[in-house]
Biopython code that builds the backbone (N, CA, C, O; Angstrom):
import numpy as np
from Bio.PDB.StructureBuilder import StructureBuilder

atoms = [
    (1, "MET", "N", (18.177, 4.000, -2.162)),
    (1, "MET", "CA", (19.078, 3.017, -1.957)),
    (1, "MET", "C", (17.761, 2.181, -2.812)),
    (1, "MET", "O", (18.054, 1.018, -3.091)),
    (2, "ILE", "N", (16.727, 2.514, -3.139)),
    (2, "ILE", "CA", (15.641, 1.833, -3.510)),
    (2, "ILE", "C", (15.523, 1.656, -5.340)),
    (2, "ILE", "O", (15.167, 0.790, -6.139)),
    (3, "PRO", "N", (16.112, 3.191, -5.377)),
    (3, "PRO", "CA", (16.049, 3.362, -6.998)),
    (3, "PRO", "C", (17.348, 2.704, -7.272)),
    (3, "PRO", "O", (17.424, 1.992, -8.272)),
    (4, "LEU", "N", (18.429, 2.866, -6.464)),
    (4, "LEU", "CA", (19.900, 1.832, -7.400)),
    (4, "LEU", "C", (19.224, -0.165, -7.315)),
    (4, "LEU", "O", (19.744, -1.127, -7.881)),
    (5, "ALA", "N", (18.238, -0.164, -6.606)),
    (5, "ALA", "CA", (18.549, -1.732, -6.536)),
    (5, "ALA", "C", (17.515, -2.003, -7.874)),
    (5, "ALA", "O", (17.399, -2.857, -8.752)),
    (6, "ALA", "N", (16.969, -0.980, -7.547)),
    (6, "ALA", "CA", (16.438, -1.086, -9.523)),
    (6, "ALA", "C", (17.231, -1.369, -10.901)),
    (6, "ALA", "O", (16.591, -1.717, -11.893)),
    (7, "LYS", "N", (17.938, -1.290, -10.925)),
    (7, "LYS", "CA", (19.155, -1.628, -11.609)),
    (7, "LYS", "C", (18.757, -2.914, -12.295)),
    (7, "LYS", "O", (18.633, -3.307, -13.455)),
    (8, "THR", "N", (18.584, -3.483, -10.861)),
    (8, "THR", "CA", (19.202, -4.829, -10.891)),
    (8, "THR", "C", (18.086, -5.563, -11.701)),
    (8, "THR", "O", (18.155, -6.195, -12.755)),
    (9, "SER", "N", (16.553, -5.146, -10.497)),
    (9, "SER", "CA", (15.331, -5.877, -11.530)),
    (9, "SER", "C", (14.096, -5.649, -10.772)),
    (9, "SER", "O", (13.772, -6.092, -9.670)),
    (10, "PRO", "N", (13.360, -4.736, -11.718)),
    (10, "PRO", "CA", (12.287, -4.482, -11.649)),
    (10, "PRO", "C", (11.341, -4.339, -10.243)),
    (10, "PRO", "O", (10.729, -3.393, -9.746)),
    (11, "TYR", "N", (11.576, -6.063, -9.775)),
    (11, "TYR", "CA", (10.849, -5.941, -8.392)),
    (11, "TYR", "C", (11.047, -5.683, -7.394)),
    (11, "TYR", "O", (10.303, -5.974, -6.457)),
    (12, "SER", "N", (12.517, -4.821, -7.265)),
    (12, "SER", "CA", (12.860, -5.032, -6.190)),
    (12, "SER", "C", (12.699, -4.071, -5.747)),
    (12, "SER", "O", (12.927, -3.695, -4.597)),
    (13, "LEU", "N", (11.852, -2.991, -7.485)),
    (13, "LEU", "CA", (11.684, -1.211, -6.686)),
    (13, "LEU", "C", (9.872, -2.270, -6.732)),
    (13, "LEU", "O", (10.151, -3.269, -6.068)),
    (14, "VAL", "N", (9.015, -2.352, -6.991)),
    (14, "VAL", "CA", (7.948, -2.317, -6.455)),
    (14, "VAL", "C", (7.666, -3.193, -5.192)),
    (14, "VAL", "O", (6.574, -3.147, -4.625)),
    (15, "LEU", "N", (8.734, -4.024, -4.757)),
    (15, "LEU", "CA", (8.708, -4.857, -3.028)),
    (15, "LEU", "C", (8.801, -3.438, -1.842)),
    (15, "LEU", "O", (8.363, -3.270, -0.704)),
    (16, "GLY", "N", (9.916, -2.266, -3.166)),
    (16, "GLY", "CA", (10.529, -1.611, -1.925)),
    (16, "GLY", "C", (9.603, -1.224, -1.736)),
    (16, "GLY", "O", (9.075, -1.383, -0.636)),
    (17, "ILE", "N", (8.938, -0.461, -2.860)),
    (17, "ILE", "CA", (7.797, 0.790, -2.395)),
    (17, "ILE", "C", (6.614, 0.163, -2.195)),
    (17, "ILE", "O", (5.640, 0.694, -2.729)),
    (18, "GLU", "N", (6.372, -1.198, -1.331)),
    (18, "GLU", "CA", (4.363, -1.916, -1.173)),
    (18, "GLU", "C", (5.441, -1.811, -0.060)),
    (18, "GLU", "O", (5.324, -0.805, 0.639)),
    (19, "VAL", "N", (6.374, -2.568, 0.219)),
    (19, "VAL", "CA", (6.984, -2.226, 2.055)),
    (19, "VAL", "C", (6.956, -0.688, 2.537)),
    (19, "VAL", "O", (6.562, -0.444, 3.678)),
    (20, "LEU", "N", (7.369, 0.349, 1.684)),
    (20, "LEU", "CA", (7.637, 1.369, 2.260)),
    (20, "LEU", "C", (5.966, 2.004, 2.849)),
    (20, "LEU", "O", (5.655, 2.720, 3.801)),
    (21, "LEU", "N", (5.204, 1.364, 1.812)),
    (21, "LEU", "CA", (3.843, 1.524, 2.481)),
    (21, "LEU", "C", (3.493, 1.471, 3.579)),
    (21, "LEU", "O", (3.117, 2.146, 4.537)),
    (22, "ALA", "N", (3.801, 0.022, 3.075)),
    (22, "ALA", "CA", (3.071, -0.856, 4.698)),
    (22, "ALA", "C", (3.690, 0.009, 5.590)),
    (22, "ALA", "O", (2.956, 0.868, 6.080)),
    (23, "VAL", "N", (5.156, -0.003, 6.008)),
    (23, "VAL", "CA", (5.343, 0.971, 7.102)),
    (23, "VAL", "C", (4.907, 2.069, 7.249)),
    (23, "VAL", "O", (4.656, 2.341, 8.423)),
    (24, "LEU", "N", (4.597, 3.257, 6.131)),
    (24, "LEU", "CA", (3.698, 4.424, 6.666)),
    (24, "LEU", "C", (2.438, 3.615, 7.514)),
    (24, "LEU", "O", (2.388, 3.486, 8.738)),
    (25, "PHE", "N", (1.439, 3.109, 6.519)),
    (25, "PHE", "CA", (0.007, 2.344, 7.659)),
    (25, "PHE", "C", (0.478, 2.531, 8.500)),
    (25, "PHE", "O", (0.353, 3.584, 9.125)),
    (26, "ALA", "N", (1.453, 1.243, 8.950)),
    (26, "ALA", "CA", (2.156, 1.003, 10.520)),
    (26, "ALA", "C", (2.131, 2.620, 11.389)),
    (26, "ALA", "O", (1.428, 3.251, 12.178)),
    (27, "THR", "N", (3.119, 2.710, 10.797)),
    (27, "THR", "CA", (3.717, 3.973, 11.550)),
    (27, "THR", "C", (2.516, 4.717, 11.676)),
    (27, "THR", "O", (2.096, 4.483, 12.809)),
    (28, "SER", "N", (1.494, 5.755, 10.890)),
    (28, "SER", "CA", (0.772, 6.264, 11.691)),
    (28, "SER", "C", (-0.548, 5.427, 12.436)),
    (28, "SER", "O", (-1.289, 5.975, 13.252)),
    (29, "LEU", "N", (-0.637, 4.531, 12.158)),
    (29, "LEU", "CA", (-1.783, 3.680, 13.502)),
    (29, "LEU", "C", (-1.385, 3.764, 14.412)),
    (29, "LEU", "O", (-1.975, 4.247, 15.378)),
    (30, "HIS", "N", (0.386, 3.073, 14.413)),
    (30, "HIS", "CA", (1.217, 3.410, 16.276)),
    (30, "HIS", "C", (1.157, 4.370, 16.432)),
    (30, "HIS", "O", (1.179, 4.574, 17.646)),
    (31, "PHE", "N", (1.022, 5.940, 15.450)),
    (31, "PHE", "CA", (0.616, 7.357, 16.758)),
    (31, "PHE", "C", (-0.033, 7.732, 17.267)),
    (31, "PHE", "O", (0.002, 8.232, 18.392)),
    (32, "ILE", "N", (-1.570, 7.449, 15.879)),
    (32, "ILE", "CA", (-2.147, 7.248, 16.358)),
    (32, "ILE", "C", (-2.975, 6.730, 18.042)),
    (32, "ILE", "O", (-3.382, 7.514, 18.900)),
    (33, "MET", "N", (-3.016, 5.386, 18.086)),
    (33, "MET", "CA", (-3.503, 4.457, 18.830)),
    (33, "MET", "C", (-2.492, 4.161, 19.476)),
    (33, "MET", "O", (-2.528, 2.935, 19.582)),
    (34, "GLY", "N", (-1.165, 4.739, 20.222)),
    (34, "GLY", "CA", (-0.270, 3.857, 21.373)),
    (34, "GLY", "C", (-0.518, 5.720, 21.860)),
    (34, "GLY", "O", (-1.409, 6.122, 22.609)),
    (35, "PRO", "N", (0.251, 6.348, 21.367)),
    (35, "PRO", "CA", (0.219, 7.971, 21.727)),
    (35, "PRO", "C", (-1.339, 8.652, 22.006)),
    (35, "PRO", "O", (-1.832, 9.247, 22.964)),
    (36, "GLY", "N", (-1.735, 8.333, 20.948)),
    (36, "GLY", "CA", (-2.872, 9.007, 21.495)),
    (36, "GLY", "C", (-3.811, 8.743, 22.235)),
    (36, "GLY", "O", (-4.580, 9.416, 22.922)),
    (37, "GLY", "N", (-3.607, 7.165, 21.928)),
    (37, "GLY", "CA", (-4.849, 6.481, 22.777)),
    (37, "GLY", "C", (-5.849, 6.202, 21.734)),
    (37, "GLY", "O", (-6.329, 5.074, 21.623)),
    (38, "MET", "N", (-6.205, 7.230, 20.922)),
    (38, "MET", "CA", (-6.988, 6.421, 19.728)),
    (38, "MET", "C", (-7.458, 4.817, 19.223)),
    (38, "MET", "O", (-6.704, 3.860, 19.042)),
    (39, "HIS", "N", (-8.587, 4.853, 19.102)),
    (39, "HIS", "CA", (-8.990, 3.973, 18.824)),
    (39, "HIS", "C", (-9.380, 3.855, 17.024)),
    (39, "HIS", "O", (-10.564, 3.795, 16.691)),
    (40, "SER", "N", (-8.214, 3.831, 15.913)),
    (40, "SER", "CA", (-9.154, 4.430, 14.575)),
    (40, "SER", "C", (-9.199, 2.406, 13.918)),
    (40, "SER", "O", (-8.276, 1.609, 14.090)),
    (41, "PHE", "N", (-10.082, 2.206, 13.451)),
    (41, "PHE", "CA", (-10.264, 1.110, 11.842)),
    (41, "PHE", "C", (-10.698, 2.139, 10.607)),
    (41, "PHE", "O", (-11.420, 1.661, 9.732)),
    (42, "GLY", "N", (-10.189, 3.871, 10.473)),
    (42, "GLY", "CA", (-10.437, 4.360, 9.679)),
    (42, "GLY", "C", (-9.577, 3.643, 8.518)),
    (42, "GLY", "O", (-9.924, 3.181, 7.430)),
    (43, "HIS", "N", (-8.346, 3.722, 9.151)),
    (43, "HIS", "CA", (-7.009, 3.263, 8.193)),
    (43, "HIS", "C", (-7.586, 2.088, 7.296)),
    (43, "HIS", "O", (-7.761, 1.827, 6.106)),
    (44, "ALA", "N", (-7.780, 1.524, 8.557)),
    (44, "ALA", "CA", (-8.165, -0.240, 7.865)),
    (44, "ALA", "C", (-8.892, -0.112, 6.831)),
    (44, "ALA", "O", (-8.736, -0.911, 5.908)),
    (45, "ALA", "N", (-9.907, 0.979, 6.733)),
    (45, "ALA", "CA", (-11.308, 1.006, 6.231)),
    (45, "ALA", "C", (-10.811, 1.574, 4.770)),
    (45, "ALA", "O", (-11.272, 0.944, 3.819)),
    (46, "TYR", "N", (-9.961, 2.643, 4.458)),
    (46, "TYR", "CA", (-8.914, 2.572, 3.451)),
    (46, "TYR", "C", (-8.462, 1.621, 2.414)),
    (46, "TYR", "O", (-8.875, 1.101, 1.377)),
    (47, "PHE", "N", (-7.401, 1.637, 3.193)),
    (47, "PHE", "CA", (-6.144, 0.312, 2.859)),
    (47, "PHE", "C", (-7.576, -0.875, 2.050)),
    (47, "PHE", "O", (-7.895, -1.142, 0.891)),
    (48, "GLY", "N", (-8.086, -1.293, 3.430)),
    (48, "GLY", "CA", (-9.243, -2.119, 2.418)),
    (48, "GLY", "C", (-9.878, -1.749, 1.307)),
    (48, "GLY", "O", (-9.710, -2.564, 0.401)),
    (49, "LEU", "N", (-10.612, -0.740, 0.996)),
    (49, "LEU", "CA", (-11.445, -0.233, 0.107)),
    (49, "LEU", "C", (-10.095, 0.542, -1.010)),
    (49, "LEU", "O", (-10.523, 0.543, -2.164)),
    (50, "GLY", "N", (-9.416, 0.834, -0.970)),
    (50, "GLY", "CA", (-8.086, 0.241, -1.992)),
    (50, "GLY", "C", (-8.122, -1.168, -2.696)),
    (50, "GLY", "O", (-8.497, -1.675, -3.753)),
    (51, "ALA", "N", (-7.570, -1.482, -1.612)),
    (51, "ALA", "CA", (-6.957, -2.921, -2.153)),
    (51, "ALA", "C", (-8.170, -3.084, -2.816)),
    (51, "ALA", "O", (-7.951, -2.902, -4.013)),
    (52, "TYR", "N", (-9.531, -3.379, -2.586)),
    (52, "TYR", "CA", (-10.849, -3.997, -2.549)),
    (52, "TYR", "C", (-11.544, -3.355, -4.786)),
    (52, "TYR", "O", (-12.132, -3.860, -5.743)),
    (53, "GLY", "N", (-10.884, -2.029, -4.395)),
    (53, "GLY", "CA", (-11.047, -0.887, -6.039)),
    (53, "GLY", "C", (-10.593, -1.333, -7.002)),
    (53, "GLY", "O", (-10.869, -1.136, -8.186)),
    (54, "ALA", "N", (-9.307, -2.445, -6.153)),
    (54, "ALA", "CA", (-8.016, -2.588, -7.486)),
    (54, "ALA", "C", (-8.700, -3.867, -8.330)),
    (54, "ALA", "O", (-8.981, -3.932, -9.527)),
    (55, "ALA", "N", (-8.862, -4.856, -7.267)),
    (55, "ALA", "CA", (-9.619, -5.952, -7.716)),
    (55, "ALA", "C", (-10.352, -5.827, -8.168)),
    (55, "ALA", "O", (-10.429, -6.794, -8.927)),
    (56, "LEU", "N", (-11.673, -4.814, -8.409)),
    (56, "LEU", "CA", (-12.178, -5.373, -9.123)),
    (56, "LEU", "C", (-12.263, -4.365, -10.238)),
    (56, "LEU", "O", (-13.158, -4.439, -11.080)),
    (57, "THR", "N", (-11.232, -3.309, -10.258)),
    (57, "THR", "CA", (-10.923, -3.171, -11.603)),
    (57, "THR", "C", (-9.673, -3.662, -12.821)),
    (57, "THR", "O", (-9.119, -3.121, -13.778)),
    (58, "VAL", "N", (-9.630, -4.884, -12.198)),
    (58, "VAL", "CA", (-8.407, -5.636, -12.653)),
    (58, "VAL", "C", (-9.588, -6.510, -13.041)),
    (58, "VAL", "O", (-9.501, -6.692, -14.256)),
    (59, "LYS", "N", (-10.301, -6.928, -12.711)),
    (59, "LYS", "CA", (-11.864, -8.285, -12.599)),
    (59, "LYS", "C", (-12.540, -7.932, -14.294)),
    (59, "LYS", "O", (-12.609, -8.519, -15.374)),
    (60, "PHE", "N", (-12.887, -6.809, -13.797)),
    (60, "PHE", "CA", (-14.392, -6.293, -13.540)),
    (60, "PHE", "C", (-13.618, -5.602, -16.153)),
    (60, "PHE", "O", (-13.972, -5.784, -17.318)),
    (61, "LEU", "N", (-12.511, -4.874, -15.315)),
    (61, "LEU", "CA", (-12.232, -4.009, -16.887)),
    (61, "LEU", "C", (-10.486, -4.665, -17.218)),
    (61, "LEU", "O", (-9.549, -3.912, -17.486)),
    (62, "SER", "N", (-10.394, -5.791, -17.145)),
    (62, "SER", "CA", (-9.407, -6.450, -17.480)),
    (62, "SER", "C", (-8.491, -5.674, -18.063)),
    (62, "SER", "O", (-8.022, -5.616, -19.200)),
    (63, "ALA", "N", (-8.248, -4.816, -16.603)),
    (63, "ALA", "CA", (-6.520, -3.738, -16.657)),
    (63, "ALA", "C", (-5.720, -4.878, -15.775)),
    (63, "ALA", "O", (-6.020, -5.834, -15.060)),
    (64, "SER", "N", (-4.465, -4.187, -16.269)),
    (64, "SER", "CA", (-3.414, -5.534, -15.728)),
    (64, "SER", "C", (-3.181, -4.094, -13.878)),
    (64, "SER", "O", (-3.784, -3.058, -13.597)),
    (65, "MET", "N", (-2.363, -4.648, -13.351)),
    (65, "MET", "CA", (-2.744, -4.431, -11.942)),
    (65, "MET", "C", (-2.073, -2.976, -11.330)),
    (65, "MET", "O", (-2.213, -2.392, -10.255)),
    (66, "PRO", "N", (-1.066, -2.616, -12.885)),
    (66, "PRO", "CA", (-0.453, -1.245, -12.593)),
    (66, "PRO", "C", (-1.302, -0.131, -13.184)),
    (66, "PRO", "O", (-1.220, 1.088, -13.040)),
    (67, "VAL", "N", (-2.034, -0.787, -13.800)),
    (67, "VAL", "CA", (-3.115, 0.388, -14.245)),
    (67, "VAL", "C", (-4.491, 0.417, -13.140)),
    (67, "VAL", "O", (-5.276, 1.353, -13.293)),
    (68, "ALA", "N", (-4.775, -0.590, -12.050)),
    (68, "ALA", "CA", (-5.704, -0.314, -11.195)),
    (68, "ALA", "C", (-4.645, 0.277, -10.568)),
    (68, "ALA", "O", (-4.887, 1.434, -10.910)),
    (69, "GLY", "N", (-3.776, 0.345, -9.990)),
    (69, "GLY", "CA", (-3.374, 0.821, -8.846)),
    (69, "GLY", "C", (-3.023, 2.595, -8.987)),
    (69, "GLY", "O", (-2.221, 3.167, -8.249)),
    (70, "ARG", "N", (-3.919, 3.368, -10.244)),
    (70, "ARG", "CA", (-2.864, 3.946, -10.678)),
    (70, "ARG", "C", (-4.844, 5.389, -10.100)),
    (70, "ARG", "O", (-4.778, 6.611, -10.238)),
]
sb = StructureBuilder()
sb.init_structure("model")
sb.init_model(0)
sb.init_chain("A")
sb.init_seg("    ")
for serial, (resi, resn, name, xyz) in enumerate(atoms, 1):
    if name == "N":
        sb.init_residue(resn, " ", resi, " ")
    sb.init_atom(name, np.array(xyz, "f"), 0.0, 1.0, " ", f" {name:<3s}", serial, name[0])
structure = sb.get_structure()
């Protein structure tokens, strides 16, 4: 469904991918903290480190955001 929406606008494909990543993050955190009853900050740490690394790549290497995210 998302690739079909990308034919109209490339932004919709990027937005769809970001939404699916957030859903995956939230679902995995739910399964650990809900039924498992464990508290995990590892998810947030890796999520934050990835965003921080991408931001530093954009800032110091003057790379575009798609290059920093890979």
